[in-house]
C-alpha positions, 0 to 999 in steps of 0.5 A: 786636441784643440781644433781651429775652425774657419768660423768662431762660435759666434759666427765671426771669422776664426783666428786662422782666417785672419792670422793663419794656422801657425799664428792661431795655434800659437795664440791658442796655446798649441805652440809654446816655443819662444821663437815661434811665439815671437814669429807669430807676434811679428806676423800679427803686426805685419798683417795689421800694418798691411791692413792699415795701409789698405785703409782696412779699418773695419777689417782691423775692428773685426780682428779685434772682435775675433780676438775677444771672442776666441781669447778674452771671454771669461769661459776661455782657458788660460792658454787662450787668454795668454795668447790673446793678451800677447796678440792685442799688444802686437795689434797695437804695435802694428797700428802705430801711433798714427792710427791707434786712437781709433781702435784704442777703446776696443783694445783697452776694453780687452786688456783692462776690461771694465773692472780691474778686480775681475780682469787680468790684473786680478790675483783670481785671473789664474796663473801669474803669466796672465798678469805678467802678459797684461803688463807687457801688452799694456806696455806695448800699447802705451809705447804706441798710444803715448798721450792718447792713453792719458784718459785710461791711466786711472784705470790702468793705475788701479790695475797695476797698483794691485800688481805692486803687491803681487807675490810673484817677483816677475809680475811686480817688476813688469808692473814697475816697468809699466808704471815708469812708462806711464809717468813718462807719458804724463810728464811728456804731456805736461811738457806739450802744454795744456791741450795734451794735459787736458786729456788726463782725468786728474780728479779721477786719478787722484780719487784712485790714489786716495783709495790705494793709499789706504793699503798697508803694503809698502810697495803700493804706498811708495807707488802712490807717493811717487805719483802724488809727488809727480802730479804736484810738480806738474805746472798747470795741473794745480793738483794741490787742490785735490789735497783733501782727497788724500791728506788723511792717507798720507798722514797715516803713512807717517805711522809706518813701522821702522822697517818701512822708513822709506815710506814714512820719509817720503810721506813726510816729504810729500806733506812738506811739499803739499803745505808749501803749495797750499801756502803759495796757492791763490787766496780763494783756492787756499781757503777752500783747501784749508776749509776741507782739510781742517776736519782731517787735521783735527782728527789727526791731532788725536792719533796715537803716533807722535809724528802724525800729531806733530805734523797735524799741529804744524799744518794747523799752525801754518793755517792760522798764519795763512789766514788774512786779517778780518776787517773788510775794507769800507762799505760794499757800495763804495768798492770796486770789483777787486775790493769786493772780491777781497771783502768776500774772501775775508768773509769766507775765511771768517765763516770757515773758522767760525764753523771749524773752531769747536772741532779743533779744540779737543785734539789740540787740548789732547796734544797739550797733555802729550808726554812728548815735549815737542808735541806739547809745546807745539800744541800750546803755541797753536792754542795761543795762535788760535786765541789770537785768531778767535779774537780777530774773528769777533762776532763770527765766533760760534759761541754756543758750540764753543761753550758746549765743547769747553764745558764738556772739556772742563768736566772731563778734566775734572775727572782726570788724575792730577798732573801738569797736563790736565792743569794746562788744559784746564787753564786753556779752557778757562782762557777760551771762556775769558776770550768769549766773555770779552769778545762776545758778551751778549751771547755769553751772558744769556741765561742758558750759557751762564747756566752751562758754565757756572758749575764747571767754573766753580768746580775749577776752584777745587783744582789743586793747582793755583794757576787753575784757580786764579784763571777760574777767578778771572772768569768769574770776575768777568761775569760779575762785572758784566751785565747779563742780557736778560734783565730779569736774570734771577739766582734760581737760573744759575744755582741748585735749588738748595742754594737759591733761598739763601742767595735770593734773600741776600741778593735783595738786601745787597742790591747796591750801586748800579742796576739790579741785574748786575747787582744780582749777578755779582751777589749770586757769584759772591754767595756761591764762592762763599758757599764753596768756602763753607763746603770746603773749609780746607780751601779757605784755610789753604788758599782763601787769601790767594783767592780773595786777593785775586778777586779784589784785583779783578773787581771793585774791592769795596763792592766785594767787601760790602757784599761779603759783609752782608752775607756774613750777617746772614751766616748761621754757622758762626764758626765759619763766619769767624773764619771768613771774617778773619781771612777777609780782615787780614786781606783788608789790612795787608794786601796791595789789592785792598790799598784803596779800600784802606784809604777809603776807611781812613778818609771816612774816619776823618770826614764822615759825620757819623764816624766823627761823632762816634769818635767823639769829635764835633761836627757841623749841623750841615754835616748831619745831612743824610749821607750814605752809610760809611764803609766802616759801619757796613763792615763792623757788625759782621766783623764782630763775629771775630773780635780780634778782626773787629778790634783791628778794623776799629784801630785802622779806622781810628775809632779808638774809643770803641777799640778800647771798649772792645778790648775791655770785653775781651777779658770775659772771653775764654783764653783759648789758644786760637784767641791768644794766637789771633791777639799775637798776630794783631800785635805783630800787625800793629808793628808792621809798616801798615800801622805806622800812622797809629804808632806815630799817634802814640807820640801824642798820648793826651790827644789819643788816650783811648788808643793808649788804653786799648794797647795797655789793655791788650798787654794785660790780656796777653801772656808774657811772651813775644807779643807782650814784650813787643807791647811793653817796649812800645809802652816804654816809648810812650812814657817818654812821649808823655813826659815830653808833653808834660814838660812842654805845657806844664800840665798833667795828663787829664784824668779820664772821664768816669762816665760811660763804659770801661775807660770811656772817652769823649765820644760818650759825652755827645748824646747821638754818639752815646746811642751809636756807641751803645748799639755797637757795643751791644751788637758786639756782645751778641755776635762775639759770643761763641755757641 
């Protein structure tokens, strides 16, 4: 049997002394009739109203304290707590809006406490009626307090958000009714201007929103989305600036299951609203939001859900186009305040992107390989936009961080199975390296940076996709053309130890043209490329011509060919050297990229004294002055490793005497299938448009007897198959040309000289030419022998 004393346990007046016996009995759970409870609440309201009219503020304070002591202490039974919640709501109604502000802290302390996890909103508080009555009491308080309740809304929201997941339907409904009233209060405060709205602790509330959004319960998520949409729509609150607090949680809602479509749809709509408001924000605020959300967006690009990835890419894409240009106007001392503000803003954007770019690339590259075509295409577009943005950043690029990330990604791509996705990512990485080499050469060409990139780039040459190989060659060409920061950069700085000795000696012998550092770096890469061909000779056979043509297109072909020729001279593997010469020779004589090189060989053959003497043509004394060694002689001796290629080079350079001499030595070679196939290819090459000049010279056989003898010699070496038939038809035309010459001048064709070698011509009649001729033939005999 409950007893009601005149004083409480703490010496305070009892409930009976304040509200009467019947009301006290109701509050303490002795009376359960609904009618009696309503009458008791009305009596409490009337008592409070009368006390307020009599200015009994302190008396009301004591009433509230009495309720706390008798009904709200943790050790009180459940009926007491239920009665206390109903009573405090009645007290608030009795106070009315004019007087409640003075008592509101004490009232709210009783209803929501200091920790909602332990208060009446907690599932641990006992039966569900306590949670229901807490909502009812707060509803009554809110109706009276109105805008005065704004400072307490974050704490109230923390409590009712728990009730949105309550197992009891009545409790959930009560929480929803209270939530609607709270939203109306916030909206009303916004309509009354900033003075009222300033009472609302927006940042604290948004922090609560962010915490509650992490809950998976769909009701809680809908509650959070509704509130977020509400505060974003309030003018003057500028809630968009709080986007970094909850953006991750909103993105996570896009992955909700199909049975939560409303949550997913509302999250998508909220993100659209957020992005629109970010784009419409003042420039300084937009920059801060972008800066603090880039990391979250980068992480969302790697999430499993397609919608999250696609939405994150769209946000990043909009961020790129939100970024202003990067040319600060004029000098700072010449600017007014507005111009200085603009300049500082631009510098802020540059700094922000410079810090964040490296962490964006992994997520974007992962999306490039996405199985969802929509995601993949969006990622490719975003990557292209970022490349353009990085180009505008200029010296603000974080080169070292980007290089470390790109090198890591290249190595990772090399370990992935073949496919279109890895191929596109590989190309994207190489494109970024190209950009860095172009825009930040000083930082990129340091020894540490080159060493980090060197091997991943060369490993890219082994990729099965041609586009990857072409892009890797473009990167190498940019490095080869550049001048490294360290003037003393050595081969050992870039190559593994086992490759340093050979490349180092070659570098010393091939240092031509401009400064030594450039030549060294150029030679290092050429030798490393040749080493790749040696190690992976199937690559030389399958795509060697493609690779060499690309390099010739990016670089000076003459410098490349001279460097390669000198490397071939030092090559110990003669079989590999023969393949190299055959490949480079074919490119030299057929490719568009080497047209200038062919023209240079022709120009030398007609102007260089050393080549004129070798061809048996007279030269002036002045022409014997020291001149650079002709390109033909730079190539010829290395080309002797492949006799057919050497013969083709002689024919192109109009060294017909030497060509006929080499042809005569072909008779001593074993007629292997490979050798005969090369001769066949040579004959067909001579019939191509490239060699039309040579064929026209056959119309004057007396001026070019050595050419005629060379071609006749080839015909004698070839089996009577397709190539032989081609040559025979050509020789029939030559006979007609010879008859025409005889008819024109009445002279017979002079007999060839018997001095010198096989079918020797006029070149051997000059002493200097005889020595050159003999040394070249000796070199041919030495290098053309197979081991």
